N, C-alpha and C positions, 0 to 999 in steps of 0.2 A: 504494500500500500504506500501511498504518498501522503506526507504531512505538509501542510501549507499554513503559514501564519499570515493573517490579514487583519491589521488594526486590532491586535490583541485577541482575535478569534482564531481557534485552531480548526482547520478543515481537514478531514480524513477522506482520502480518495482511494478506496480499495481497488485492486486490479480485478478486471472482469473474470479472470481465470479462477479467482477465489470463489465466485458465485457458481461457476460451472462445476466445481468439485465438491460442493457442500451437499450434505444429506438433505433431502427434501424437507424434513421436519424443521430444519434451521434456516431455510432460505429466506424466510420473512421475519427474522429475528435480528436484533441488535443488542450487543452486550455493552453496558456502560459502567464507568467508574469515575467518580469525582475526585480529582487530585486535590489534596490539601483541604478537603471538606468532608464532613460526615453528615449527610443529609438524611433526615427521617423518611421512611417509605411514603408516608402521607404527603409530604412536600413534593417528593420526586414524582409520585403518581399524579398529583393535581397539576403541577406545572407541565408535565409531559403530555397529559391529555389536552390541556389548554392549547399547547403549541402544535401537537401532532395528530389530534383527532381528524382534522381535515385531510391528513395524509394516510389515514387508515389505521391508526394505532388501535389495537384491540385490548391489550392489557399490559400492565407493568408488574413485574415480579421481582422481589428482593431475593437474590440467590446466595447471599452470605458474603461475609468479609468485605462489605461495601459495594458489591457488584449488583447490577440490576439487569434484568432481561426485558427488552421492549419487543413485544410481539405485534407485528403489523398484519 
């Protein structure tokens, strides 16, 4: 993948081959982790739905150790 910084915002551009090799169960999921922040599930869920509902966000799961799974 490629990382790009733009005015303090980090953009992640995964290579297309990553999506071709992924198991079908994970094709519409994104794993997230907040660096230097410990955010409660309630906050992450609320903000994520506000921003990504229009892009098809179905659910947000806390999967432990500060990681979240976003299913679209």
